[in-house]
ChimeraX commands (.cxc) that place a marker at each C-alpha (Angstrom):
marker #1 position 22.64,19.86,44.63 radius 0.5
marker #1 position 24.29,19.11,47.94 radius 0.5
marker #1 position 28.00,18.31,48.07 radius 0.5
marker #1 position 27.36,14.67,48.99 radius 0.5
marker #1 position 25.08,14.35,45.95 radius 0.5
marker #1 position 27.86,15.60,43.68 radius 0.5
marker #1 position 30.33,13.22,45.29 radius 0.5
marker #1 position 27.93,10.35,44.60 radius 0.5
marker #1 position 27.63,11.37,40.94 radius 0.5
marker #1 position 31.42,11.60,40.70 radius 0.5
marker #1 position 31.90,8.14,42.20 radius 0.5
marker #1 position 29.46,6.64,39.71 radius 0.5
marker #1 position 31.10,8.41,36.76 radius 0.5
marker #1 position 34.57,7.28,37.83 radius 0.5
marker #1 position 33.41,3.69,38.23 radius 0.5
marker #1 position 31.55,3.64,34.90 radius 0.5
marker #1 position 34.48,5.20,33.02 radius 0.5
marker #1 position 36.92,2.70,34.51 radius 0.5
marker #1 position 34.70,-0.24,33.54 radius 0.5
marker #1 position 34.21,1.02,29.97 radius 0.5
marker #1 position 37.90,1.85,29.60 radius 0.5
marker #1 position 38.88,-1.65,30.69 radius 0.5
marker #1 position 36.42,-3.19,28.23 radius 0.5
marker #1 position 37.79,-1.14,25.33 radius 0.5
marker #1 position 41.41,-1.76,26.27 radius 0.5
marker #1 position 41.16,-5.47,27.00 radius 0.5
marker #1 position 38.84,-6.52,24.17 radius 0.5
marker #1 position 40.51,-4.62,21.35 radius 0.5
marker #1 position 41.79,-7.15,18.78 radius 0.5
marker #1 position 45.56,-6.97,18.49 radius 0.5
marker #1 position 45.39,-6.83,14.68 radius 0.5
marker #1 position 42.54,-4.35,14.46 radius 0.5
marker #1 position 44.53,-1.70,12.60 radius 0.5
marker #1 position 45.79,-4.08,9.93 radius 0.5
marker #1 position 42.62,-6.06,9.20 radius 0.5
marker #1 position 42.31,-7.32,5.66 radius 0.5
marker #1 position 39.30,-5.27,4.59 radius 0.5
marker #1 position 38.27,-1.66,5.05 radius 0.5
marker #1 position 34.88,-2.48,6.53 radius 0.5
marker #1 position 35.87,-5.02,9.14 radius 0.5
marker #1 position 38.06,-2.83,11.38 radius 0.5
marker #1 position 35.51,0.00,11.28 radius 0.5
marker #1 position 32.73,-2.43,12.14 radius 0.5
marker #1 position 34.70,-3.72,15.10 radius 0.5
marker #1 position 35.34,-0.18,16.38 radius 0.5
marker #1 position 31.61,0.60,16.06 radius 0.5
marker #1 position 30.74,-2.57,17.96 radius 0.5
marker #1 position 33.20,-1.67,20.72 radius 0.5
marker #1 position 31.81,1.87,20.85 radius 0.5
marker #1 position 28.25,0.59,21.23 radius 0.5
marker #1 position 29.27,-2.03,23.79 radius 0.5
marker #1 position 31.07,0.57,25.92 radius 0.5
marker #1 position 28.11,2.95,25.86 radius 0.5
marker #1 position 25.71,0.13,26.77 radius 0.5
marker #1 position 27.94,-0.82,29.69 radius 0.5
marker #1 position 27.98,2.78,30.92 radius 0.5
marker #1 position 24.26,3.44,30.56 radius 0.5
marker #1 position 23.28,0.08,32.10 radius 0.5
marker #1 position 25.56,0.68,35.08 radius 0.5
marker #1 position 24.27,4.21,35.64 radius 0.5
marker #1 position 20.61,3.22,35.19 radius 0.5
marker #1 position 21.04,0.45,37.75 radius 0.5
marker #1 position 22.07,3.09,40.29 radius 0.5
marker #1 position 20.02,6.07,39.07 radius 0.5
marker #1 position 17.01,4.86,37.09 radius 0.5
marker #1 position 15.35,8.29,36.94 radius 0.5
marker #1 position 18.22,10.08,35.17 radius 0.5
marker #1 position 18.32,11.05,31.49 radius 0.5
marker #1 position 21.04,10.24,28.97 radius 0.5
marker #1 position 22.66,11.81,25.93 radius 0.5
marker #1 position 25.18,9.58,24.17 radius 0.5
marker #1 position 27.03,9.41,20.89 radius 0.5
marker #1 position 25.65,6.01,20.00 radius 0.5
marker #1 position 22.34,5.81,21.86 radius 0.5
marker #1 position 20.91,9.28,21.29 radius 0.5
marker #1 position 18.98,11.03,24.05 radius 0.5
marker #1 position 16.44,9.87,26.62 radius 0.5
marker #1 position 14.53,12.05,29.06 radius 0.5
marker #1 position 14.67,11.35,32.76 radius 0.5
marker #1 position 12.59,12.42,35.75 radius 0.5
marker #1 position 15.33,13.45,38.18 radius 0.5
marker #1 position 16.62,16.55,36.38 radius 0.5
marker #1 position 20.07,14.95,36.02 radius 0.5
marker #1 position 21.33,14.00,32.58 radius 0.5
marker #1 position 24.43,11.99,31.76 radius 0.5
marker #1 position 26.36,13.06,28.64 radius 0.5
marker #1 position 28.48,10.18,27.37 radius 0.5
marker #1 position 31.15,9.64,24.75 radius 0.5
marker #1 position 32.12,5.98,25.20 radius 0.5
marker #1 position 35.09,6.18,22.83 radius 0.5
marker #1 position 36.50,9.60,21.99 radius 0.5
marker #1 position 39.31,9.18,19.50 radius 0.5
marker #1 position 38.01,6.28,17.42 radius 0.5
marker #1 position 40.62,6.61,14.67 radius 0.5
marker #1 position 43.40,6.49,17.26 radius 0.5
marker #1 position 41.75,3.40,18.73 radius 0.5
marker #1 position 41.53,1.82,15.28 radius 0.5
marker #1 position 45.24,2.37,14.63 radius 0.5
marker #1 position 46.41,1.37,18.08 radius 0.5
marker #1 position 47.43,4.88,19.12 radius 0.5
marker #1 position 47.11,5.55,22.85 radius 0.5
marker #1 position 45.22,8.86,22.74 radius 0.5
marker #1 position 41.60,7.81,23.15 radius 0.5
marker #1 position 39.30,8.15,26.11 radius 0.5
marker #1 position 35.97,7.50,27.79 radius 0.5
marker #1 position 34.16,10.75,28.62 radius 0.5
marker #1 position 31.25,10.99,31.08 radius 0.5
marker #1 position 29.59,14.14,32.42 radius 0.5
marker #1 position 26.57,14.75,34.62 radius 0.5
marker #1 position 24.53,17.91,34.25 radius 0.5
marker #1 position 21.43,19.38,35.81 radius 0.5
marker #1 position 19.24,21.90,34.00 radius 0.5
marker #1 position 22.00,22.38,31.45 radius 0.5
marker #1 position 24.72,23.07,34.02 radius 0.5
marker #1 position 27.63,20.66,34.08 radius 0.5
marker #1 position 28.21,19.33,37.57 radius 0.5
marker #1 position 30.66,16.45,37.22 radius 0.5
marker #1 position 33.09,15.43,34.50 radius 0.5
marker #1 position 35.30,12.35,34.16 radius 0.5
marker #1 position 37.70,11.46,31.35 radius 0.5
marker #1 position 39.52,8.12,31.50 radius 0.5
marker #1 position 42.45,7.54,29.14 radius 0.5
marker #1 position 43.27,3.85,29.69 radius 0.5
marker #1 position 46.35,3.61,27.47 radius 0.5
marker #1 position 47.88,6.52,29.33 radius 0.5
marker #1 position 46.83,4.97,32.60 radius 0.5
marker #1 position 45.35,8.35,33.54 radius 0.5
marker #1 position 41.96,9.53,34.76 radius 0.5
marker #1 position 40.90,13.17,35.04 radius 0.5
marker #1 position 37.88,14.50,36.89 radius 0.5
marker #1 position 36.23,17.65,38.15 radius 0.5
marker #1 position 33.25,18.67,40.27 radius 0.5
marker #1 position 31.74,22.10,39.75 radius 0.5
marker #1 position 33.34,24.55,42.18 radius 0.5
marker #1 position 35.77,21.97,43.60 radius 0.5
marker #1 position 38.67,22.06,41.15 radius 0.5
marker #1 position 40.09,19.48,38.76 radius 0.5
marker #1 position 42.16,16.42,39.59 radius 0.5
marker #1 position 43.96,13.52,37.95 radius 0.5
marker #1 position 45.50,10.24,38.98 radius 0.5
marker #1 position 47.58,7.49,37.39 radius 0.5
marker #1 position 50.27,7.72,34.74 radius 0.5
marker #1 position 52.33,10.85,35.31 radius 0.5
marker #1 position 50.14,11.93,38.23 radius 0.5
marker #1 position 50.01,11.01,41.88 radius 0.5
marker #1 position 46.79,9.98,43.53 radius 0.5
marker #1 position 44.38,12.89,43.25 radius 0.5
marker #1 position 46.84,15.43,41.83 radius 0.5
marker #1 position 45.30,18.91,41.63 radius 0.5
marker #1 position 45.35,20.19,38.05 radius 0.5
marker #1 position 46.21,23.76,37.11 radius 0.5
marker #1 position 46.60,25.13,33.62 radius 0.5
marker #1 position 49.91,26.69,32.64 radius 0.5
marker #1 position 50.79,30.32,33.31 radius 0.5
marker #1 position 49.95,32.28,30.16 radius 0.5
marker #1 position 52.83,32.67,27.71 radius 0.5
marker #1 position 52.90,35.26,24.93 radius 0.5
marker #1 position 50.72,34.02,22.08 radius 0.5
marker #1 position 53.76,33.37,19.87 radius 0.5
marker #1 position 55.02,30.96,22.54 radius 0.5
marker #1 position 51.71,29.10,22.96 radius 0.5
marker #1 position 51.43,25.41,22.10 radius 0.5
marker #1 position 47.92,24.80,20.77 radius 0.5
marker #1 position 46.12,21.62,19.74 radius 0.5
marker #1 position 43.26,21.20,17.28 radius 0.5
marker #1 position 41.25,18.57,15.45 radius 0.5
marker #1 position 40.00,18.05,11.92 radius 0.5
marker #1 position 36.67,16.97,10.48 radius 0.5
marker #1 position 36.16,13.70,8.62 radius 0.5
marker #1 position 34.60,15.54,5.64 radius 0.5
marker #1 position 37.37,16.42,3.17 radius 0.5
marker #1 position 36.01,19.85,2.21 radius 0.5
marker #1 position 35.64,20.90,5.84 radius 0.5
marker #1 position 39.07,19.51,6.68 radius 0.5
marker #1 position 40.63,21.50,3.84 radius 0.5
marker #1 position 39.33,24.77,5.29 radius 0.5
marker #1 position 40.45,23.76,8.76 radius 0.5
marker #1 position 43.94,23.09,7.39 radius 0.5
marker #1 position 43.98,26.58,5.89 radius 0.5
marker #1 position 43.05,28.07,9.27 radius 0.5
marker #1 position 45.86,26.09,10.90 radius 0.5
marker #1 position 48.30,27.28,8.21 radius 0.5
marker #1 position 47.47,30.88,9.06 radius 0.5
marker #1 position 47.78,30.26,12.79 radius 0.5
marker #1 position 51.12,28.44,12.79 radius 0.5
marker #1 position 53.29,31.58,12.28 radius 0.5
marker #1 position 51.50,33.22,15.22 radius 0.5
marker #1 position 52.04,30.35,17.69 radius 0.5
marker #1 position 54.84,28.20,19.03 radius 0.5
marker #1 position 53.31,25.24,17.19 radius 0.5
marker #1 position 50.14,23.26,16.60 radius 0.5
marker #1 position 49.47,19.67,17.67 radius 0.5
marker #1 position 46.75,17.25,16.52 radius 0.5
marker #1 position 46.01,14.71,19.24 radius 0.5
marker #1 position 42.87,13.04,17.91 radius 0.5
marker #1 position 40.70,13.17,21.04 radius 0.5
marker #1 position 38.87,16.32,22.07 radius 0.5
marker #1 position 38.38,15.02,25.61 radius 0.5
marker #1 position 42.09,14.33,26.08 radius 0.5
marker #1 position 43.09,17.67,24.54 radius 0.5
marker #1 position 40.86,19.51,26.99 radius 0.5
marker #1 position 42.37,17.57,29.87 radius 0.5
marker #1 position 45.86,18.35,28.58 radius 0.5
marker #1 position 44.99,22.05,28.75 radius 0.5
marker #1 position 43.88,21.46,32.34 radius 0.5
marker #1 position 47.09,19.60,33.16 radius 0.5
marker #1 position 49.38,22.26,31.68 radius 0.5
marker #1 position 50.50,20.09,28.76 radius 0.5
marker #1 position 48.96,22.51,26.26 radius 0.5
marker #1 position 48.42,26.26,26.32 radius 0.5
marker #1 position 45.27,26.04,24.25 radius 0.5
marker #1 position 42.95,23.96,22.11 radius 0.5
marker #1 position 40.31,24.69,19.51 radius 0.5
marker #1 position 38.09,22.67,17.19 radius 0.5
marker #1 position 35.04,23.07,14.97 radius 0.5
marker #1 position 32.29,20.47,14.68 radius 0.5
marker #1 position 32.24,19.02,18.19 radius 0.5
marker #1 position 29.12,17.50,19.71 radius 0.5
marker #1 position 28.01,17.95,23.33 radius 0.5
marker #1 position 29.34,14.52,24.31 radius 0.5
marker #1 position 32.79,15.37,22.86 radius 0.5
marker #1 position 33.38,18.26,25.23 radius 0.5
marker #1 position 30.98,18.02,28.19 radius 0.5
marker #1 position 33.40,16.43,30.67 radius 0.5
marker #1 position 36.63,17.91,29.31 radius 0.5
marker #1 position 35.25,21.45,29.23 radius 0.5
marker #1 position 34.37,21.28,32.94 radius 0.5
marker #1 position 37.76,19.79,33.80 radius 0.5
marker #1 position 39.59,22.54,31.89 radius 0.5
marker #1 position 37.54,25.31,33.54 radius 0.5
marker #1 position 37.97,23.88,37.02 radius 0.5
marker #1 position 41.74,23.84,36.38 radius 0.5
marker #1 position 41.64,27.58,35.71 radius 0.5
marker #1 position 41.39,27.61,31.94 radius 0.5
marker #1 position 38.90,29.71,30.02 radius 0.5
marker #1 position 36.53,27.95,27.65 radius 0.5
marker #1 position 34.02,29.18,25.10 radius 0.5
marker #1 position 33.15,29.33,21.43 radius 0.5
marker #1 position 32.93,32.36,19.18 radius 0.5
marker #1 position 33.30,35.66,21.08 radius 0.5
marker #1 position 30.50,35.99,23.61 radius 0.5
marker #1 position 29.22,32.46,23.07 radius 0.5
marker #1 position 29.72,29.14,24.86 radius 0.5
marker #1 position 31.52,26.27,23.16 radius 0.5
marker #1 position 29.30,24.63,20.57 radius 0.5
marker #1 position 29.39,22.90,17.21 radius 0.5
marker #1 position 30.60,26.04,15.45 radius 0.5
marker #1 position 33.67,26.40,17.62 radius 0.5
marker #1 position 35.10,25.19,20.91 radius 0.5
marker #1 position 38.09,26.96,22.47 radius 0.5
marker #1 position 39.91,26.25,25.72 radius 0.5
marker #1 position 43.08,28.00,26.80 radius 0.5
marker #1 position 45.01,29.33,29.71 radius 0.5
marker #1 position 44.02,32.89,30.69 radius 0.5
marker #1 position 46.01,35.33,28.59 radius 0.5
marker #1 position 46.00,32.99,25.60 radius 0.5
marker #1 position 42.25,32.49,25.35 radius 0.5
marker #1 position 41.16,35.91,24.10 radius 0.5
marker #1 position 43.91,36.47,21.50 radius 0.5
marker #1 position 43.51,32.89,20.25 radius 0.5
marker #1 position 39.75,33.29,20.07 radius 0.5
marker #1 position 40.18,36.56,18.16 radius 0.5
marker #1 position 42.52,34.94,15.64 radius 0.5
marker #1 position 40.08,32.07,15.12 radius 0.5
marker #1 position 37.28,34.55,14.50 radius 0.5
marker #1 position 39.42,36.54,12.10 radius 0.5
marker #1 position 40.33,33.46,10.07 radius 0.5
marker #1 position 36.82,32.01,10.00 radius 0.5
marker #1 position 37.52,28.88,12.05 radius 0.5
marker #1 position 33.79,28.68,12.84 radius 0.5
marker #1 position 32.59,28.04,9.29 radius 0.5
marker #1 position 33.37,25.67,6.43 radius 0.5
marker link #1:1,2 radius 0.2
marker link #1:2,3 radius 0.2
marker link #1:3,4 radius 0.2
marker link #1:4,5 radius 0.2
marker link #1:5,6 radius 0.2
marker link #1:6,7 radius 0.2
marker link #1:7,8 radius 0.2
marker link #1:8,9 radius 0.2
marker link #1:9,10 radius 0.2
marker link #1:10,11 radius 0.2
marker link #1:11,12 radius 0.2
marker link #1:12,13 radius 0.2
marker link #1:13,14 radius 0.2
marker link #1:14,15 radius 0.2
marker link #1:15,16 radius 0.2
marker link #1:16,17 radius 0.2
marker link #1:17,18 radius 0.2
marker link #1:18,19 radius 0.2
marker link #1:19,20 radius 0.2
marker link #1:20,21 radius 0.2
marker link #1:21,22 radius 0.2
marker link #1:22,23 radius 0.2
marker link #1:23,24 radius 0.2
marker link #1:24,25 radius 0.2
marker link #1:25,26 radius 0.2
marker link #1:26,27 radius 0.2
marker link #1:27,28 radius 0.2
marker link #1:28,29 radius 0.2
marker link #1:29,30 radius 0.2
marker link #1:30,31 radius 0.2
marker link #1:31,32 radius 0.2
marker link #1:32,33 radius 0.2
marker link #1:33,34 radius 0.2
marker link #1:34,35 radius 0.2
marker link #1:35,36 radius 0.2
marker link #1:36,37 radius 0.2
marker link #1:37,38 radius 0.2
marker link #1:38,39 radius 0.2
marker link #1:39,40 radius 0.2
marker link #1:40,41 radius 0.2
marker link #1:41,42 radius 0.2
marker link #1:42,43 radius 0.2
marker link #1:43,44 radius 0.2
marker link #1:44,45 radius 0.2
marker link #1:45,46 radius 0.2
marker link #1:46,47 radius 0.2
marker link #1:47,48 radius 0.2
marker link #1:48,49 radius 0.2
marker link #1:49,50 radius 0.2
marker link #1:50,51 radius 0.2
marker link #1:51,52 radius 0.2
marker link #1:52,53 radius 0.2
marker link #1:53,54 radius 0.2
marker link #1:54,55 radius 0.2
marker link #1:55,56 radius 0.2
marker link #1:56,57 radius 0.2
marker link #1:57,58 radius 0.2
marker link #1:58,59 radius 0.2
marker link #1:59,60 radius 0.2
marker link #1:60,61 radius 0.2
marker link #1:61,62 radius 0.2
marker link #1:62,63 radius 0.2
marker link #1:63,64 radius 0.2
marker link #1:64,65 radius 0.2
marker link #1:65,66 radius 0.2
marker link #1:66,67 radius 0.2
marker link #1:67,68 radius 0.2
marker link #1:68,69 radius 0.2
marker link #1:69,70 radius 0.2
marker link #1:70,71 radius 0.2
marker link #1:71,72 radius 0.2
marker link #1:72,73 radius 0.2
marker link #1:73,74 radius 0.2
marker link #1:74,75 radius 0.2
marker link #1:75,76 radius 0.2
marker link #1:76,77 radius 0.2
marker link #1:77,78 radius 0.2
marker link #1:78,79 radius 0.2
marker link #1:79,80 radius 0.2
marker link #1:80,81 radius 0.2
marker link #1:81,82 radius 0.2
marker link #1:82,83 radius 0.2
marker link #1:83,84 radius 0.2
marker link #1:84,85 radius 0.2
marker link #1:85,86 radius 0.2
marker link #1:86,87 radius 0.2
marker link #1:87,88 radius 0.2
marker link #1:88,89 radius 0.2
marker link #1:89,90 radius 0.2
marker link #1:90,91 radius 0.2
marker link #1:91,92 radius 0.2
marker link #1:92,93 radius 0.2
marker link #1:93,94 radius 0.2
marker link #1:94,95 radius 0.2
marker link #1:95,96 radius 0.2
marker link #1:96,97 radius 0.2
marker link #1:97,98 radius 0.2
marker link #1:98,99 radius 0.2
marker link #1:99,100 radius 0.2
marker link #1:100,101 radius 0.2
marker link #1:101,102 radius 0.2
marker link #1:102,103 radius 0.2
marker link #1:103,104 radius 0.2
marker link #1:104,105 radius 0.2
marker link #1:105,106 radius 0.2
marker link #1:106,107 radius 0.2
marker link #1:107,108 radius 0.2
marker link #1:108,109 radius 0.2
marker link #1:109,110 radius 0.2
marker link #1:110,111 radius 0.2
marker link #1:111,112 radius 0.2
marker link #1:112,113 radius 0.2
marker link #1:113,114 radius 0.2
marker link #1:114,115 radius 0.2
marker link #1:115,116 radius 0.2
marker link #1:116,117 radius 0.2
marker link #1:117,118 radius 0.2
marker link #1:118,119 radius 0.2
marker link #1:119,120 radius 0.2
marker link #1:120,121 radius 0.2
marker link #1:121,122 radius 0.2
marker link #1:122,123 radius 0.2
marker link #1:123,124 radius 0.2
marker link #1:124,125 radius 0.2
marker link #1:125,126 radius 0.2
marker link #1:126,127 radius 0.2
marker link #1:127,128 radius 0.2
marker link #1:128,129 radius 0.2
marker link #1:129,130 radius 0.2
marker link #1:130,131 radius 0.2
marker link #1:131,132 radius 0.2
marker link #1:132,133 radius 0.2
marker link #1:133,134 radius 0.2
marker link #1:134,135 radius 0.2
marker link #1:135,136 radius 0.2
marker link #1:136,137 radius 0.2
marker link #1:137,138 radius 0.2
marker link #1:138,139 radius 0.2
marker link #1:139,140 radius 0.2
marker link #1:140,141 radius 0.2
marker link #1:141,142 radius 0.2
marker link #1:142,143 radius 0.2
marker link #1:143,144 radius 0.2
marker link #1:144,145 radius 0.2
marker link #1:145,146 radius 0.2
marker link #1:146,147 radius 0.2
marker link #1:147,148 radius 0.2
marker link #1:148,149 radius 0.2
marker link #1:149,150 radius 0.2
marker link #1:150,151 radius 0.2
marker link #1:151,152 radius 0.2
marker link #1:152,153 radius 0.2
marker link #1:153,154 radius 0.2
marker link #1:154,155 radius 0.2
marker link #1:155,156 radius 0.2
marker link #1:156,157 radius 0.2
marker link #1:157,158 radius 0.2
marker link #1:158,159 radius 0.2
marker link #1:159,160 radius 0.2
marker link #1:160,161 radius 0.2
marker link #1:161,162 radius 0.2
marker link #1:162,163 radius 0.2
marker link #1:163,164 radius 0.2
marker link #1:164,165 radius 0.2
marker link #1:165,166 radius 0.2
marker link #1:166,167 radius 0.2
marker link #1:167,168 radius 0.2
marker link #1:168,169 radius 0.2
marker link #1:169,170 radius 0.2
marker link #1:170,171 radius 0.2
marker link #1:171,172 radius 0.2
marker link #1:172,173 radius 0.2
marker link #1:173,174 radius 0.2
marker link #1:174,175 radius 0.2
marker link #1:175,176 radius 0.2
marker link #1:176,177 radius 0.2
marker link #1:177,178 radius 0.2
marker link #1:178,179 radius 0.2
marker link #1:179,180 radius 0.2
marker link #1:180,181 radius 0.2
marker link #1:181,182 radius 0.2
marker link #1:182,183 radius 0.2
marker link #1:183,184 radius 0.2
marker link #1:184,185 radius 0.2
marker link #1:185,186 radius 0.2
marker link #1:186,187 radius 0.2
marker link #1:187,188 radius 0.2
marker link #1:188,189 radius 0.2
marker link #1:189,190 radius 0.2
marker link #1:190,191 radius 0.2
marker link #1:191,192 radius 0.2
marker link #1:192,193 radius 0.2
marker link #1:193,194 radius 0.2
marker link #1:194,195 radius 0.2
marker link #1:195,196 radius 0.2
marker link #1:196,197 radius 0.2
marker link #1:197,198 radius 0.2
marker link #1:198,199 radius 0.2
marker link #1:199,200 radius 0.2
marker link #1:200,201 radius 0.2
marker link #1:201,202 radius 0.2
marker link #1:202,203 radius 0.2
marker link #1:203,204 radius 0.2
marker link #1:204,205 radius 0.2
marker link #1:205,206 radius 0.2
marker link #1:206,207 radius 0.2
marker link #1:207,208 radius 0.2
marker link #1:208,209 radius 0.2
marker link #1:209,210 radius 0.2
marker link #1:210,211 radius 0.2
marker link #1:211,212 radius 0.2
marker link #1:212,213 radius 0.2
marker link #1:213,214 radius 0.2
marker link #1:214,215 radius 0.2
marker link #1:215,216 radius 0.2
marker link #1:216,217 radius 0.2
marker link #1:217,218 radius 0.2
marker link #1:218,219 radius 0.2
marker link #1:219,220 radius 0.2
marker link #1:220,221 radius 0.2
marker link #1:221,222 radius 0.2
marker link #1:222,223 radius 0.2
marker link #1:223,224 radius 0.2
marker link #1:224,225 radius 0.2
marker link #1:225,226 radius 0.2
marker link #1:226,227 radius 0.2
marker link #1:227,228 radius 0.2
marker link #1:228,229 radius 0.2
marker link #1:229,230 radius 0.2
marker link #1:230,231 radius 0.2
marker link #1:231,232 radius 0.2
marker link #1:232,233 radius 0.2
marker link #1:233,234 radius 0.2
marker link #1:234,235 radius 0.2
marker link #1:235,236 radius 0.2
marker link #1:236,237 radius 0.2
marker link #1:237,238 radius 0.2
marker link #1:238,239 radius 0.2
marker link #1:239,240 radius 0.2
marker link #1:240,241 radius 0.2
marker link #1:241,242 radius 0.2
marker link #1:242,243 radius 0.2
marker link #1:243,244 radius 0.2
marker link #1:244,245 radius 0.2
marker link #1:245,246 radius 0.2
marker link #1:246,247 radius 0.2
marker link #1:247,248 radius 0.2
marker link #1:248,249 radius 0.2
marker link #1:249,250 radius 0.2
marker link #1:250,251 radius 0.2
marker link #1:251,252 radius 0.2
marker link #1:252,253 radius 0.2
marker link #1:253,254 radius 0.2
marker link #1:254,255 radius 0.2
marker link #1:255,256 radius 0.2
marker link #1:256,257 radius 0.2
marker link #1:257,258 radius 0.2
marker link #1:258,259 radius 0.2
marker link #1:259,260 radius 0.2
marker link #1:260,261 radius 0.2
marker link #1:261,262 radius 0.2
marker link #1:262,263 radius 0.2
marker link #1:263,264 radius 0.2
marker link #1:264,265 radius 0.2
marker link #1:265,266 radius 0.2
marker link #1:266,267 radius 0.2
marker link #1:267,268 radius 0.2
marker link #1:268,269 radius 0.2
marker link #1:269,270 radius 0.2
marker link #1:270,271 radius 0.2
marker link #1:271,272 radius 0.2
view
């Protein structure tokens, strides 16, 4: 695609992410995390999730009616243009439920399976991150100036690397993931658990983390963040020789990526 086409996709993604982020931020009930019953707060989060995805897809369809969509809530639809939007309207739902600030709207555009544009908006941080294939990664708001160029950190020794991860909702899977983390901790500076894959990937891009890994991600969890991390100079992938997928997603600064990936393979981070 021509550069002006990519710029147009980026502008649409930025606008859609800002609109959805404002909806989620401004319409979240103040007492959501302390609602009286277990079902009611979860139902509200689901409703907000669906509302945000509908806002995004309606906005994008109004401007690009021939595009396809893949979303967490709405499933997939085929388009005629060759462009597909991959959408996570609310990445970090548990954080959102509890009123923690680390949640985000993630929107990516791809063509023939190649990611072209990625946008992650983190409204409670006041930050937005974005990348266009071949044009680098940027951020604005919060701790960043307008259009700050993102670069991942210089590679430290592995034992000085700060690495983030995430855990599955299924208890048995989470137990194995905790065991993998237990084995990794003595080999690293420390491990963090942020609660949003999209934000973790952007934090690798911004130099706030040296690495990140997680099992069980879906395409919409990592589509935008993976591109942003790579355009900031990080390496991304899955198991050795494979791209990031549901078995394993890894992103890290060069020099940390391969030894971290090898440790994850050794300790079976890719299986339950």
